[in-house]
N, C-alpha and C positions, 0 to 999 in steps of 0.2 A: 543501391542505399536501402538498410532497411527502416520500415516506417512502424515506429513504436506508438502507442496508447497512454500518456502517463496521464490516469487521473488524482487531481488534488480535493482537498474538501473544504481548502480557506487557507489560512494562514497564521500560523501560531500553533503552536505545543497543544496546547491548552483545552484547542475548540476547533481545530482545523488541518492540516496539515505541517506539519514539522517541516521547518523551513531549510534547515541546515541538509536535512534527509530529500529534501526537494530540491537543491538547487546543488547538493552532490551529484544528486542521478540527473541534470538538466546537464551538468560539465561533463559527466561519467557518456551518456547518451550521444555529445555530443564527440568525444573525442575519440571513439568506438563507430564514427560516421555515421553515426544511424539519424534521420530524421523523425520530429518528433511533432506531437499534438497534444495539448493539454484540454484536459475536460475536466467541470466537475458538475455536481448537481444543483440542480435551479430548485432552492429553499431556503427559506430562515430559520436560523438559528440564536439563542441568548451565547453573544458571547463573552468573554472571560477577559478580566485584566489580568495580563501576563507578570505586573510587577506587584499588586497586593490577592489577587485570585479571586476576589470580587466580579460579580455579576454586573455587567453594562449591559448596554442597547442590545435590539434584534439588528441581526446582521444578516446579507447573502451571499454565500457559499459562494456562486459563484464569482462577486465581483471579490470577493477576499484571494480567492485564488487567481483572479486576474492580477494581483499587487504583485507575485511571485513571478509569475507568466510575462508579465510584461504588456498587461491589456490583451494577451492572445491567447482567448479557454473559450472554448465550446462546449453546449448542453451536455451533459450523460447521456441524456436520451438520444442525442447524434449517433451516439459513439456506435460502429458496426465491425463486428470482427474481421468481415470480411474486406476490410478497406486496410486490414493492416496486421505486420506481423506479429508484433507482440505486446503486450499489454506491461505496463509497472503501475505498483501504486507505493507510494511511500508512506510511511506510518502516519504520526500524530495521532491526538484524540478525535479526531475529526470523522476517521475512520470507523472509530468503535463507537461514535456518537451519530453521523448521519447518514454514513454507508451501511451500521447494522446498530442493533442498541448491546453492542459484544457489554460496552461499558459498567453497561445496568442489568445485564440478563446473563451473561455467561456464553455459555453454550447453548443456553434455549432461549438466547436472542432471535428478535425478528432480523429480517435482510430485506433494508431498500430492493423493491421490484427492478431498477433498473441494475443495481450494483451487480444484483444477483444473475440476472440474464448476461449481460455483458462476461462476467467471470464463465458463466456454462455456456455460452457460444464461443469465447476464446479455447478453451478446454476441450468442445467438442472438435471444433476445428482442427485441433492438435497444433494448435499455435502457443509457445510457451509466456509464461505468467512470472510475474516478477513481483515480488512482497516485503516489504521491508517492517523493521520494527512489529507493531503490533498488529498489521495489515493481514499477517500469515493465519490471526487467529479468526478474519471474514475469509478468504480461503478455503480453511476448516469448515467451517460452518456452512459452506456451499459446494465444496466437493470433497467432504468426509468421508460420502459412501462410497468414494473410487480409492479409499486408502491411502490419501496425499500425503508424504513426506513434509513436515518443515519444521523452521523453528523461530523460537522467540527469545533465544539464548538461554539459558539455563533457570530460568522463573520456575520453580516445581509448582505451583499454585494455577499461575496461567496454561503450563503444558499442559497440567490433569486436566483441565477446563477443555482444553482442544482434543486434548484425548476421547473426551465423552461425544466431538461428534463423527468418531471412525478413525481423524486424522491419526498418523503419527507422529510425534514431536520426535527431534532429534536437536539436543544441546549442541551449541554452536559459540565459539566467543565472538566477539564482535568485528574483530576484523576479517572476518570469512564468511562463508557464506554451505546451503546446505541444498543439495540439487537433488531433485524425483526426477528421473530419467521419465520415466513411463509415464509421467502426470504430466510432462514438461512444466514444472514450478520449481522458482528460483524462488529462496526467501535469505536473508539475511537478519541479526538480530539489531542495529543500529543503536538507537537511545532506548531499549530495553536496559540497556546495560547505563543506567543515568547517568552513574560516573564516569562512563567513558571520554574520552576525546574527541574533538571535532574531527582531528586525524582518523583518527581509529573508526571513527563513523563512514567516513567518507571511504577510509582503504578501505571496510568490508561492502560498502556500496559500489565504488569505483569495480572487485572482484565481480561481483555480483552481476552487477549492469554488463558485463564484459561479456559473462558467459549466457545469458541471456539473450543477446545481440550476437554470439555466436552460435546460439539452439537456434536464432529465428533463422 
C-alpha cells in the first residue's frame, strides 16, 4: 500500500482548500488503495464568507483543514518526504494565499518555507508530486528551474505567469491531466475551469490520482 501525503490549506475555495477537490482526492486515493495522511500549515488567516465574499474573523489553517479530514491532520512542518511515496496538493486559493503569495504577486511570489522544503524534498528523492487547480503554480515557482511541465487548464494569463518561473505550461481539459515523467509531476486543472461540473472535476482528479499512485 502506497503512502501519500495530502496537503490542505483550510476549508473552502476562497481562503483554503477547494472542498470538492480535496474530497475527490480522498476518494480517489482510497479507490487506488493508497494510505494517506493529511497535513496543513500551522498559521492564522483572515477567513472569507463564501456566501457574501465579506471578510470574517481570523481562523487557523490546521483547524479548518480538520473539518475535511474528520479531525485527523498534522502540522506541515512534520512532513518528511522519506516517510511517504508521493505528495498531493489539491487547489483552492489557500495554496496561493498561505503556501505562497501567488494570488497577489504571481511569478514573483514568496513561498512558505515549509512548502518549499516539502516540494524540493519530494522532487530530490524522485517521488511523484500531484497538484490540482492553482497548486501547479506553486510547483512551477519552486521547481521551475527544472523546466517542469504543468497545467492549469487554458487560462492564458496564469499560464504566462507560470512560464516566467521557467516551467512549461500545457493546455489541458478539465477531465484530463498532464504528466511530466522526467520530474514526476502530475497536474490537472480542476476548478481552474470555473464552470466545470463536479463530475468533470472529479473525473480529472480521479485519473490524475491513479497516475500518481501508479507512478509511486
